[in-house]
mmCIF entry with sequence, helices, sheets and N, C-alpha, C, O atoms, coordinates in Angstrom:
data_MODEL
# 
_entry.id   MODEL 
# 
_entity.id                         1 
_entity.type                       polymer 
_entity.pdbx_number_of_molecules   1 
# 
_entity_poly.entity_id                      1 
_entity_poly.type                           'polypeptide(L)' 
_entity_poly.nstd_linkage                   no 
_entity_poly.nstd_monomer                   no 
_entity_poly.pdbx_seq_one_letter_code       TPNVSIIGYPAAYTHFDKTPFSHMHDLVHLTKTLVMLALIAQDAEWQAQFL 
_entity_poly.pdbx_seq_one_letter_code_can   TPNVSIIGYPAAYTHFDKTPFSHMHDLVHLTKTLVMLALIAQDAEWQAQFL 
_entity_poly.pdbx_strand_id                 A 
# 
loop_
_entity_poly_seq.entity_id 
_entity_poly_seq.num 
_entity_poly_seq.mon_id 
_entity_poly_seq.hetero 
1 1  THR n 
1 2  PRO n 
1 3  ASN n 
1 4  VAL n 
1 5  SER n 
1 6  ILE n 
1 7  ILE n 
1 8  GLY n 
1 9  TYR n 
1 10 PRO n 
1 11 ALA n 
1 12 ALA n 
1 13 TYR n 
1 14 THR n 
1 15 HIS n 
1 16 PHE n 
1 17 ASP n 
1 18 LYS n 
1 19 THR n 
1 20 PRO n 
1 21 PHE n 
1 22 SER n 
1 23 HIS n 
1 24 MET n 
1 25 HIS n 
1 26 ASP n 
1 27 LEU n 
1 28 VAL n 
1 29 HIS n 
1 30 LEU n 
1 31 THR n 
1 32 LYS n 
1 33 THR n 
1 34 LEU n 
1 35 VAL n 
1 36 MET n 
1 37 LEU n 
1 38 ALA n 
1 39 LEU n 
1 40 ILE n 
1 41 ALA n 
1 42 GLN n 
1 43 ASP n 
1 44 ALA n 
1 45 GLU n 
1 46 TRP n 
1 47 GLN n 
1 48 ALA n 
1 49 GLN n 
1 50 PHE n 
1 51 LEU n 
# 
_struct_asym.id          A 
_struct_asym.entity_id   1 
# 
loop_
_struct_conf.conf_type_id 
_struct_conf.id 
_struct_conf.pdbx_PDB_helix_id 
_struct_conf.beg_label_comp_id 
_struct_conf.beg_label_asym_id 
_struct_conf.beg_label_seq_id 
_struct_conf.pdbx_beg_PDB_ins_code 
_struct_conf.end_label_comp_id 
_struct_conf.end_label_asym_id 
_struct_conf.end_label_seq_id 
_struct_conf.pdbx_end_PDB_ins_code 
_struct_conf.beg_auth_comp_id 
_struct_conf.beg_auth_asym_id 
_struct_conf.beg_auth_seq_id 
_struct_conf.end_auth_comp_id 
_struct_conf.end_auth_asym_id 
_struct_conf.end_auth_seq_id 
_struct_conf.pdbx_PDB_helix_class 
_struct_conf.details 
_struct_conf.pdbx_PDB_helix_length 
HELX_P HELX_P1 AA1 MET A 24 ? ILE A 40 ? MET A 24 ILE A 40 1 ? 17 
HELX_P HELX_P2 AA2 ALA A 44 ? PHE A 50 ? ALA A 44 PHE A 50 1 ? 7  
# 
_struct_conf_type.id          HELX_P 
_struct_conf_type.criteria    ? 
_struct_conf_type.reference   ? 
# 
loop_
_atom_site.group_PDB 
_atom_site.id 
_atom_site.type_symbol 
_atom_site.label_atom_id 
_atom_site.label_alt_id 
_atom_site.label_comp_id 
_atom_site.label_asym_id 
_atom_site.label_entity_id 
_atom_site.label_seq_id 
_atom_site.pdbx_PDB_ins_code 
_atom_site.Cartn_x 
_atom_site.Cartn_y 
_atom_site.Cartn_z 
_atom_site.occupancy 
_atom_site.B_iso_or_equiv 
_atom_site.pdbx_formal_charge 
_atom_site.auth_seq_id 
_atom_site.auth_comp_id 
_atom_site.auth_asym_id 
_atom_site.auth_atom_id 
_atom_site.pdbx_PDB_model_num 
ATOM 1   N N  . THR A 1 1  ? -4.539  -5.001  -33.732 1.00 0.00 ? 1  THR A N  1 
ATOM 2   C CA . THR A 1 1  ? -5.453  -3.819  -33.371 1.00 0.00 ? 1  THR A CA 1 
ATOM 3   C C  . THR A 1 1  ? -4.484  -2.770  -32.722 1.00 0.00 ? 1  THR A C  1 
ATOM 4   O O  . THR A 1 1  ? -3.438  -3.110  -32.169 1.00 0.00 ? 1  THR A O  1 
ATOM 5   N N  . PRO A 1 2  ? -4.872  -1.572  -32.822 1.00 0.00 ? 2  PRO A N  1 
ATOM 6   C CA . PRO A 1 2  ? -3.996  -0.431  -32.135 1.00 0.00 ? 2  PRO A CA 1 
ATOM 7   C C  . PRO A 1 2  ? -4.185  -0.408  -30.674 1.00 0.00 ? 2  PRO A C  1 
ATOM 8   O O  . PRO A 1 2  ? -3.464  0.325   -29.998 1.00 0.00 ? 2  PRO A O  1 
ATOM 9   N N  . ASN A 1 3  ? -5.137  -1.182  -30.098 1.00 0.00 ? 3  ASN A N  1 
ATOM 10  C CA . ASN A 1 3  ? -5.390  -1.062  -28.604 1.00 0.00 ? 3  ASN A CA 1 
ATOM 11  C C  . ASN A 1 3  ? -4.636  -2.196  -27.874 1.00 0.00 ? 3  ASN A C  1 
ATOM 12  O O  . ASN A 1 3  ? -4.924  -2.439  -26.702 1.00 0.00 ? 3  ASN A O  1 
ATOM 13  N N  . VAL A 1 4  ? -3.756  -2.845  -28.469 1.00 0.00 ? 4  VAL A N  1 
ATOM 14  C CA . VAL A 1 4  ? -3.010  -4.018  -27.880 1.00 0.00 ? 4  VAL A CA 1 
ATOM 15  C C  . VAL A 1 4  ? -1.558  -3.638  -27.687 1.00 0.00 ? 4  VAL A C  1 
ATOM 16  O O  . VAL A 1 4  ? -0.931  -3.244  -28.670 1.00 0.00 ? 4  VAL A O  1 
ATOM 17  N N  . SER A 1 5  ? -1.001  -3.718  -26.569 1.00 0.00 ? 5  SER A N  1 
ATOM 18  C CA . SER A 1 5  ? 0.413   -3.505  -26.350 1.00 0.00 ? 5  SER A CA 1 
ATOM 19  C C  . SER A 1 5  ? 1.025   -4.650  -25.631 1.00 0.00 ? 5  SER A C  1 
ATOM 20  O O  . SER A 1 5  ? 0.545   -5.093  -24.587 1.00 0.00 ? 5  SER A O  1 
ATOM 21  N N  . ILE A 1 6  ? 2.103   -5.130  -26.206 1.00 0.00 ? 6  ILE A N  1 
ATOM 22  C CA . ILE A 1 6  ? 2.883   -6.249  -25.481 1.00 0.00 ? 6  ILE A CA 1 
ATOM 23  C C  . ILE A 1 6  ? 3.980   -5.654  -24.547 1.00 0.00 ? 6  ILE A C  1 
ATOM 24  O O  . ILE A 1 6  ? 4.831   -4.911  -25.038 1.00 0.00 ? 6  ILE A O  1 
ATOM 25  N N  . ILE A 1 7  ? 3.990   -5.923  -23.355 1.00 0.00 ? 7  ILE A N  1 
ATOM 26  C CA . ILE A 1 7  ? 4.928   -5.320  -22.404 1.00 0.00 ? 7  ILE A CA 1 
ATOM 27  C C  . ILE A 1 7  ? 5.568   -6.362  -21.568 1.00 0.00 ? 7  ILE A C  1 
ATOM 28  O O  . ILE A 1 7  ? 5.004   -7.441  -21.388 1.00 0.00 ? 7  ILE A O  1 
ATOM 29  N N  . GLY A 1 8  ? 6.697   -6.093  -21.062 1.00 0.00 ? 8  GLY A N  1 
ATOM 30  C CA . GLY A 1 8  ? 7.265   -7.005  -20.090 1.00 0.00 ? 8  GLY A CA 1 
ATOM 31  C C  . GLY A 1 8  ? 6.987   -6.454  -18.658 1.00 0.00 ? 8  GLY A C  1 
ATOM 32  O O  . GLY A 1 8  ? 6.619   -5.294  -18.479 1.00 0.00 ? 8  GLY A O  1 
ATOM 33  N N  . TYR A 1 9  ? 7.189   -7.377  -17.618 1.00 0.00 ? 9  TYR A N  1 
ATOM 34  C CA . TYR A 1 9  ? 7.004   -6.948  -16.241 1.00 0.00 ? 9  TYR A CA 1 
ATOM 35  C C  . TYR A 1 9  ? 8.339   -6.311  -15.708 1.00 0.00 ? 9  TYR A C  1 
ATOM 36  O O  . TYR A 1 9  ? 9.350   -7.013  -15.696 1.00 0.00 ? 9  TYR A O  1 
ATOM 37  N N  . PRO A 1 10 ? 8.382   -5.061  -15.285 1.00 0.00 ? 10 PRO A N  1 
ATOM 38  C CA . PRO A 1 10 ? 9.661   -4.568  -14.845 1.00 0.00 ? 10 PRO A CA 1 
ATOM 39  C C  . PRO A 1 10 ? 10.065  -5.140  -13.504 1.00 0.00 ? 10 PRO A C  1 
ATOM 40  O O  . PRO A 1 10 ? 9.351   -5.008  -12.510 1.00 0.00 ? 10 PRO A O  1 
ATOM 41  N N  . ALA A 1 11 ? 11.157  -5.742  -13.493 1.00 0.00 ? 11 ALA A N  1 
ATOM 42  C CA . ALA A 1 11 ? 11.651  -6.389  -12.203 1.00 0.00 ? 11 ALA A CA 1 
ATOM 43  C C  . ALA A 1 11 ? 13.179  -6.583  -12.265 1.00 0.00 ? 11 ALA A C  1 
ATOM 44  O O  . ALA A 1 11 ? 13.801  -6.503  -13.324 1.00 0.00 ? 11 ALA A O  1 
ATOM 45  N N  . ALA A 1 12 ? 13.701  -6.823  -11.171 1.00 0.00 ? 12 ALA A N  1 
ATOM 46  C CA . ALA A 1 12 ? 15.172  -7.106  -11.032 1.00 0.00 ? 12 ALA A CA 1 
ATOM 47  C C  . ALA A 1 12 ? 15.319  -8.679  -10.909 1.00 0.00 ? 12 ALA A C  1 
ATOM 48  O O  . ALA A 1 12 ? 14.443  -9.388  -10.414 1.00 0.00 ? 12 ALA A O  1 
ATOM 49  N N  . TYR A 1 13 ? 16.452  -9.121  -11.385 1.00 0.00 ? 13 TYR A N  1 
ATOM 50  C CA . TYR A 1 13 ? 16.699  -10.672 -11.278 1.00 0.00 ? 13 TYR A CA 1 
ATOM 51  C C  . TYR A 1 13 ? 15.658  -11.456 -11.990 1.00 0.00 ? 13 TYR A C  1 
ATOM 52  O O  . TYR A 1 13 ? 15.168  -12.467 -11.486 1.00 0.00 ? 13 TYR A O  1 
ATOM 53  N N  . THR A 1 14 ? 15.311  -10.997 -13.174 1.00 0.00 ? 14 THR A N  1 
ATOM 54  C CA . THR A 1 14 ? 14.332  -11.765 -13.979 1.00 0.00 ? 14 THR A CA 1 
ATOM 55  C C  . THR A 1 14 ? 14.841  -13.088 -14.515 1.00 0.00 ? 14 THR A C  1 
ATOM 56  O O  . THR A 1 14 ? 14.071  -13.939 -14.960 1.00 0.00 ? 14 THR A O  1 
ATOM 57  N N  . HIS A 1 15 ? 16.083  -13.235 -14.466 1.00 0.00 ? 15 HIS A N  1 
ATOM 58  C CA . HIS A 1 15 ? 16.596  -14.510 -15.006 1.00 0.00 ? 15 HIS A CA 1 
ATOM 59  C C  . HIS A 1 15 ? 16.776  -15.615 -13.893 1.00 0.00 ? 15 HIS A C  1 
ATOM 60  O O  . HIS A 1 15 ? 17.414  -16.649 -14.093 1.00 0.00 ? 15 HIS A O  1 
ATOM 61  N N  . PHE A 1 16 ? 16.206  -15.326 -12.798 1.00 0.00 ? 16 PHE A N  1 
ATOM 62  C CA . PHE A 1 16 ? 15.980  -16.353 -11.642 1.00 0.00 ? 16 PHE A CA 1 
ATOM 63  C C  . PHE A 1 16 ? 17.474  -16.617 -11.031 1.00 0.00 ? 16 PHE A C  1 
ATOM 64  O O  . PHE A 1 16 ? 17.687  -17.684 -10.455 1.00 0.00 ? 16 PHE A O  1 
ATOM 65  N N  . ASP A 1 17 ? 18.380  -15.759 -11.144 1.00 0.00 ? 17 ASP A N  1 
ATOM 66  C CA . ASP A 1 17 ? 19.658  -16.049 -10.267 1.00 0.00 ? 17 ASP A CA 1 
ATOM 67  C C  . ASP A 1 17 ? 19.469  -15.655 -8.944  1.00 0.00 ? 17 ASP A C  1 
ATOM 68  O O  . ASP A 1 17 ? 20.241  -16.061 -8.076  1.00 0.00 ? 17 ASP A O  1 
ATOM 69  N N  . LYS A 1 18 ? 18.380  -14.790 -8.637  1.00 0.00 ? 18 LYS A N  1 
ATOM 70  C CA . LYS A 1 18 ? 17.984  -14.502 -7.299  1.00 0.00 ? 18 LYS A CA 1 
ATOM 71  C C  . LYS A 1 18 ? 16.478  -14.420 -7.255  1.00 0.00 ? 18 LYS A C  1 
ATOM 72  O O  . LYS A 1 18 ? 15.883  -14.555 -8.324  1.00 0.00 ? 18 LYS A O  1 
ATOM 73  N N  . THR A 1 19 ? 15.772  -14.209 -6.122  1.00 0.00 ? 19 THR A N  1 
ATOM 74  C CA . THR A 1 19 ? 14.445  -14.029 -6.136  1.00 0.00 ? 19 THR A CA 1 
ATOM 75  C C  . THR A 1 19 ? 13.993  -12.721 -6.796  1.00 0.00 ? 19 THR A C  1 
ATOM 76  O O  . THR A 1 19 ? 14.421  -11.639 -6.396  1.00 0.00 ? 19 THR A O  1 
ATOM 77  N N  . PRO A 1 20 ? 13.101  -12.831 -7.836  1.00 0.00 ? 20 PRO A N  1 
ATOM 78  C CA . PRO A 1 20 ? 12.745  -11.601 -8.560  1.00 0.00 ? 20 PRO A CA 1 
ATOM 79  C C  . PRO A 1 20 ? 11.947  -10.643 -7.617  1.00 0.00 ? 20 PRO A C  1 
ATOM 80  O O  . PRO A 1 20 ? 11.302  -11.090 -6.669  1.00 0.00 ? 20 PRO A O  1 
ATOM 81  N N  . PHE A 1 21 ? 12.010  -9.377  -7.895  1.00 0.00 ? 21 PHE A N  1 
ATOM 82  C CA . PHE A 1 21 ? 11.228  -8.368  -7.109  1.00 0.00 ? 21 PHE A CA 1 
ATOM 83  C C  . PHE A 1 21 ? 11.130  -7.229  -7.958  1.00 0.00 ? 21 PHE A C  1 
ATOM 84  O O  . PHE A 1 21 ? 11.838  -7.126  -8.959  1.00 0.00 ? 21 PHE A O  1 
ATOM 85  N N  . SER A 1 22 ? 10.247  -6.314  -7.601  1.00 0.00 ? 22 SER A N  1 
ATOM 86  C CA . SER A 1 22 ? 10.046  -5.058  -8.309  1.00 0.00 ? 22 SER A CA 1 
ATOM 87  C C  . SER A 1 22 ? 9.914   -3.943  -7.347  1.00 0.00 ? 22 SER A C  1 
ATOM 88  O O  . SER A 1 22 ? 9.652   -4.182  -6.168  1.00 0.00 ? 22 SER A O  1 
ATOM 89  N N  . HIS A 1 23 ? 10.090  -2.683  -7.805  1.00 0.00 ? 23 HIS A N  1 
ATOM 90  C CA . HIS A 1 23 ? 9.862   -1.491  -7.023  1.00 0.00 ? 23 HIS A CA 1 
ATOM 91  C C  . HIS A 1 23 ? 8.566   -0.913  -7.311  1.00 0.00 ? 23 HIS A C  1 
ATOM 92  O O  . HIS A 1 23 ? 8.217   -0.810  -8.487  1.00 0.00 ? 23 HIS A O  1 
ATOM 93  N N  . MET A 1 24 ? 7.794   -0.513  -6.345  1.00 0.00 ? 24 MET A N  1 
ATOM 94  C CA . MET A 1 24 ? 6.553   0.090   -6.555  1.00 0.00 ? 24 MET A CA 1 
ATOM 95  C C  . MET A 1 24 ? 6.583   1.351   -7.474  1.00 0.00 ? 24 MET A C  1 
ATOM 96  O O  . MET A 1 24 ? 5.672   1.531   -8.282  1.00 0.00 ? 24 MET A O  1 
ATOM 97  N N  . HIS A 1 25 ? 7.500   2.122   -7.371  1.00 0.00 ? 25 HIS A N  1 
ATOM 98  C CA . HIS A 1 25 ? 7.610   3.389   -8.145  1.00 0.00 ? 25 HIS A CA 1 
ATOM 99  C C  . HIS A 1 25 ? 7.661   2.979   -9.559  1.00 0.00 ? 25 HIS A C  1 
ATOM 100 O O  . HIS A 1 25 ? 7.028   3.629   -10.391 1.00 0.00 ? 25 HIS A O  1 
ATOM 101 N N  . ASP A 1 26 ? 8.374   1.937   -9.904  1.00 0.00 ? 26 ASP A N  1 
ATOM 102 C CA . ASP A 1 26 ? 8.556   1.387   -11.312 1.00 0.00 ? 26 ASP A CA 1 
ATOM 103 C C  . ASP A 1 26 ? 7.059   1.013   -11.803 1.00 0.00 ? 26 ASP A C  1 
ATOM 104 O O  . ASP A 1 26 ? 6.682   1.398   -12.909 1.00 0.00 ? 26 ASP A O  1 
ATOM 105 N N  . LEU A 1 27 ? 6.308   0.338   -11.050 1.00 0.00 ? 27 LEU A N  1 
ATOM 106 C CA . LEU A 1 27 ? 5.040   -0.121  -11.522 1.00 0.00 ? 27 LEU A CA 1 
ATOM 107 C C  . LEU A 1 27 ? 4.048   1.077   -11.649 1.00 0.00 ? 27 LEU A C  1 
ATOM 108 O O  . LEU A 1 27 ? 3.209   1.044   -12.549 1.00 0.00 ? 27 LEU A O  1 
ATOM 109 N N  . VAL A 1 28 ? 4.106   2.156   -10.769 1.00 0.00 ? 28 VAL A N  1 
ATOM 110 C CA . VAL A 1 28 ? 3.332   3.274   -10.852 1.00 0.00 ? 28 VAL A CA 1 
ATOM 111 C C  . VAL A 1 28 ? 3.691   4.056   -12.142 1.00 0.00 ? 28 VAL A C  1 
ATOM 112 O O  . VAL A 1 28 ? 2.802   4.538   -12.844 1.00 0.00 ? 28 VAL A O  1 
ATOM 113 N N  . HIS A 1 29 ? 4.977   4.173   -12.438 1.00 0.00 ? 29 HIS A N  1 
ATOM 114 C CA . HIS A 1 29 ? 5.363   4.825   -13.734 1.00 0.00 ? 29 HIS A CA 1 
ATOM 115 C C  . HIS A 1 29 ? 4.949   4.131   -14.881 1.00 0.00 ? 29 HIS A C  1 
ATOM 116 O O  . HIS A 1 29 ? 4.591   4.767   -15.873 1.00 0.00 ? 29 HIS A O  1 
ATOM 117 N N  . LEU A 1 30 ? 4.955   2.753   -14.868 1.00 0.00 ? 30 LEU A N  1 
ATOM 118 C CA . LEU A 1 30 ? 4.519   1.953   -15.931 1.00 0.00 ? 30 LEU A CA 1 
ATOM 119 C C  . LEU A 1 30 ? 2.971   2.161   -16.279 1.00 0.00 ? 30 LEU A C  1 
ATOM 120 O O  . LEU A 1 30 ? 2.511   2.308   -17.411 1.00 0.00 ? 30 LEU A O  1 
ATOM 121 N N  . THR A 1 31 ? 2.300   2.143   -15.138 1.00 0.00 ? 31 THR A N  1 
ATOM 122 C CA . THR A 1 31 ? 0.842   2.338   -15.273 1.00 0.00 ? 31 THR A CA 1 
ATOM 123 C C  . THR A 1 31 ? 0.460   3.683   -15.831 1.00 0.00 ? 31 THR A C  1 
ATOM 124 O O  . THR A 1 31 ? -0.411  3.761   -16.697 1.00 0.00 ? 31 THR A O  1 
ATOM 125 N N  . LYS A 1 32 ? 1.083   4.747   -15.364 1.00 0.00 ? 32 LYS A N  1 
ATOM 126 C CA . LYS A 1 32 ? 0.894   6.095   -15.862 1.00 0.00 ? 32 LYS A CA 1 
ATOM 127 C C  . LYS A 1 32 ? 1.207   6.143   -17.339 1.00 0.00 ? 32 LYS A C  1 
ATOM 128 O O  . LYS A 1 32 ? 0.482   6.800   -18.085 1.00 0.00 ? 32 LYS A O  1 
ATOM 129 N N  . THR A 1 33 ? 2.175   5.528   -17.762 1.00 0.00 ? 33 THR A N  1 
ATOM 130 C CA . THR A 1 33 ? 2.587   5.502   -19.138 1.00 0.00 ? 33 THR A CA 1 
ATOM 131 C C  . THR A 1 33 ? 1.629   4.746   -20.004 1.00 0.00 ? 33 THR A C  1 
ATOM 132 O O  . THR A 1 33 ? 1.312   5.179   -21.112 1.00 0.00 ? 33 THR A O  1 
ATOM 133 N N  . LEU A 1 34 ? 1.170   3.646   -19.530 1.00 0.00 ? 34 LEU A N  1 
ATOM 134 C CA . LEU A 1 34 ? 0.132   2.818   -20.287 1.00 0.00 ? 34 LEU A CA 1 
ATOM 135 C C  . LEU A 1 34 ? -1.179  3.566   -20.417 1.00 0.00 ? 34 LEU A C  1 
ATOM 136 O O  . LEU A 1 34 ? -1.814  3.514   -21.471 1.00 0.00 ? 34 LEU A O  1 
ATOM 137 N N  . VAL A 1 35 ? -1.598  4.256   -19.378 1.00 0.00 ? 35 VAL A N  1 
ATOM 138 C CA . VAL A 1 35 ? -2.849  5.081   -19.404 1.00 0.00 ? 35 VAL A CA 1 
ATOM 139 C C  . VAL A 1 35 ? -2.698  6.123   -20.522 1.00 0.00 ? 35 VAL A C  1 
ATOM 140 O O  . VAL A 1 35 ? -3.512  6.264   -21.435 1.00 0.00 ? 35 VAL A O  1 
ATOM 141 N N  . MET A 1 36 ? -1.675  6.774   -20.373 1.00 0.00 ? 36 MET A N  1 
ATOM 142 C CA . MET A 1 36 ? -1.402  7.864   -21.395 1.00 0.00 ? 36 MET A CA 1 
ATOM 143 C C  . MET A 1 36 ? -1.346  7.351   -22.885 1.00 0.00 ? 36 MET A C  1 
ATOM 144 O O  . MET A 1 36 ? -1.897  7.949   -23.809 1.00 0.00 ? 36 MET A O  1 
ATOM 145 N N  . LEU A 1 37 ? -0.666  6.249   -23.021 1.00 0.00 ? 37 LEU A N  1 
ATOM 146 C CA . LEU A 1 37 ? -0.616  5.645   -24.349 1.00 0.00 ? 37 LEU A CA 1 
ATOM 147 C C  . LEU A 1 37 ? -2.056  5.186   -24.792 1.00 0.00 ? 37 LEU A C  1 
ATOM 148 O O  . LEU A 1 37 ? -2.426  5.347   -25.954 1.00 0.00 ? 37 LEU A O  1 
ATOM 149 N N  . ALA A 1 38 ? -2.774  4.670   -23.930 1.00 0.00 ? 38 ALA A N  1 
ATOM 150 C CA . ALA A 1 38 ? -4.160  4.212   -24.242 1.00 0.00 ? 38 ALA A CA 1 
ATOM 151 C C  . ALA A 1 38 ? -4.992  5.445   -24.712 1.00 0.00 ? 38 ALA A C  1 
ATOM 152 O O  . ALA A 1 38 ? -5.772  5.328   -25.656 1.00 0.00 ? 38 ALA A O  1 
ATOM 153 N N  . LEU A 1 39 ? -4.835  6.570   -24.085 1.00 0.00 ? 39 LEU A N  1 
ATOM 154 C CA . LEU A 1 39 ? -5.548  7.722   -24.365 1.00 0.00 ? 39 LEU A CA 1 
ATOM 155 C C  . LEU A 1 39 ? -5.112  8.411   -25.711 1.00 0.00 ? 39 LEU A C  1 
ATOM 156 O O  . LEU A 1 39 ? -5.916  8.890   -26.511 1.00 0.00 ? 39 LEU A O  1 
ATOM 157 N N  . ILE A 1 40 ? -3.810  8.406   -25.860 1.00 0.00 ? 40 ILE A N  1 
ATOM 158 C CA . ILE A 1 40 ? -3.243  9.101   -27.112 1.00 0.00 ? 40 ILE A CA 1 
ATOM 159 C C  . ILE A 1 40 ? -3.416  8.288   -28.346 1.00 0.00 ? 40 ILE A C  1 
ATOM 160 O O  . ILE A 1 40 ? -3.653  8.856   -29.412 1.00 0.00 ? 40 ILE A O  1 
ATOM 161 N N  . ALA A 1 41 ? -3.310  6.957   -28.266 1.00 0.00 ? 41 ALA A N  1 
ATOM 162 C CA . ALA A 1 41 ? -3.375  6.101   -29.322 1.00 0.00 ? 41 ALA A CA 1 
ATOM 163 C C  . ALA A 1 41 ? -4.780  5.962   -30.133 1.00 0.00 ? 41 ALA A C  1 
ATOM 164 O O  . ALA A 1 41 ? -4.857  5.350   -31.198 1.00 0.00 ? 41 ALA A O  1 
ATOM 165 N N  . GLN A 1 42 ? -5.817  6.566   -29.537 1.00 0.00 ? 42 GLN A N  1 
ATOM 166 C CA . GLN A 1 42 ? -7.064  6.456   -30.190 1.00 0.00 ? 42 GLN A CA 1 
ATOM 167 C C  . GLN A 1 42 ? -7.153  7.469   -31.353 1.00 0.00 ? 42 GLN A C  1 
ATOM 168 O O  . GLN A 1 42 ? -6.432  8.465   -31.415 1.00 0.00 ? 42 GLN A O  1 
ATOM 169 N N  . ASP A 1 43 ? -8.069  7.152   -32.248 1.00 0.00 ? 43 ASP A N  1 
ATOM 170 C CA . ASP A 1 43 ? -8.227  7.987   -33.385 1.00 0.00 ? 43 ASP A CA 1 
ATOM 171 C C  . ASP A 1 43 ? -8.873  9.333   -32.997 1.00 0.00 ? 43 ASP A C  1 
ATOM 172 O O  . ASP A 1 43 ? -9.309  9.528   -31.863 1.00 0.00 ? 43 ASP A O  1 
ATOM 173 N N  . ALA A 1 44 ? -8.917  10.250  -33.976 1.00 0.00 ? 44 ALA A N  1 
ATOM 174 C CA . ALA A 1 44 ? -9.423  11.622  -33.654 1.00 0.00 ? 44 ALA A CA 1 
ATOM 175 C C  . ALA A 1 44 ? -10.941 11.511  -33.338 1.00 0.00 ? 44 ALA A C  1 
ATOM 176 O O  . ALA A 1 44 ? -11.417 12.281  -32.504 1.00 0.00 ? 44 ALA A O  1 
ATOM 177 N N  . GLU A 1 45 ? -11.695 10.626  -33.939 1.00 0.00 ? 45 GLU A N  1 
ATOM 178 C CA . GLU A 1 45 ? -13.197 10.501  -33.639 1.00 0.00 ? 45 GLU A CA 1 
ATOM 179 C C  . GLU A 1 45 ? -13.361 10.127  -32.296 1.00 0.00 ? 45 GLU A C  1 
ATOM 180 O O  . GLU A 1 45 ? -14.128 10.799  -31.607 1.00 0.00 ? 45 GLU A O  1 
ATOM 181 N N  . TRP A 1 46 ? -12.696 9.044   -31.745 1.00 0.00 ? 46 TRP A N  1 
ATOM 182 C CA . TRP A 1 46 ? -12.790 8.555   -30.405 1.00 0.00 ? 46 TRP A CA 1 
ATOM 183 C C  . TRP A 1 46 ? -12.360 9.651   -29.444 1.00 0.00 ? 46 TRP A C  1 
ATOM 184 O O  . TRP A 1 46 ? -13.009 9.872   -28.422 1.00 0.00 ? 46 TRP A O  1 
ATOM 185 N N  . GLN A 1 47 ? -11.329 10.303  -29.747 1.00 0.00 ? 47 GLN A N  1 
ATOM 186 C CA . GLN A 1 47 ? -10.785 11.437  -28.805 1.00 0.00 ? 47 GLN A CA 1 
ATOM 187 C C  . GLN A 1 47 ? -11.823 12.553  -28.698 1.00 0.00 ? 47 GLN A C  1 
ATOM 188 O O  . GLN A 1 47 ? -12.012 13.062  -27.594 1.00 0.00 ? 47 GLN A O  1 
ATOM 189 N N  . ALA A 1 48 ? -12.517 12.975  -29.777 1.00 0.00 ? 48 ALA A N  1 
ATOM 190 C CA . ALA A 1 48 ? -13.559 13.876  -29.755 1.00 0.00 ? 48 ALA A CA 1 
ATOM 191 C C  . ALA A 1 48 ? -14.726 13.479  -29.029 1.00 0.00 ? 48 ALA A C  1 
ATOM 192 O O  . ALA A 1 48 ? -15.358 14.356  -28.440 1.00 0.00 ? 48 ALA A O  1 
ATOM 193 N N  . GLN A 1 49 ? -15.123 12.242  -28.979 1.00 0.00 ? 49 GLN A N  1 
ATOM 194 C CA . GLN A 1 49 ? -16.274 11.747  -28.289 1.00 0.00 ? 49 GLN A CA 1 
ATOM 195 C C  . GLN A 1 49 ? -16.066 11.530  -26.741 1.00 0.00 ? 49 GLN A C  1 
ATOM 196 O O  . GLN A 1 49 ? -16.954 11.744  -25.915 1.00 0.00 ? 49 GLN A O  1 
ATOM 197 N N  . PHE A 1 50 ? -14.810 11.086  -26.440 1.00 0.00 ? 50 PHE A N  1 
ATOM 198 C CA . PHE A 1 50 ? -14.663 10.727  -25.026 1.00 0.00 ? 50 PHE A CA 1 
ATOM 199 C C  . PHE A 1 50 ? -13.732 11.615  -24.238 1.00 0.00 ? 50 PHE A C  1 
ATOM 200 O O  . PHE A 1 50 ? -13.711 11.536  -23.010 1.00 0.00 ? 50 PHE A O  1 
ATOM 201 N N  . LEU A 1 51 ? -12.923 12.499  -24.931 1.00 0.00 ? 51 LEU A N  1 
ATOM 202 C CA . LEU A 1 51 ? -11.955 13.318  -24.119 1.00 0.00 ? 51 LEU A CA 1 
ATOM 203 C C  . LEU A 1 51 ? -12.421 14.718  -24.050 1.00 0.00 ? 51 LEU A C  1 
ATOM 204 O O  . LEU A 1 51 ? -11.767 15.556  -23.428 1.00 0.00 ? 51 LEU A O  1 
# 
């Protein structure tokens, strides 16, 4: 389906050589990107009805 996106979790040390961590600004940017992708990826009929 076009509404499914497989993503990874942005973090440092993801291979467990140290304790994994992430930066909040990375998560905020990821969230903004996914919201925009979800809005843009819809077909024209959906956009006309909801945007």
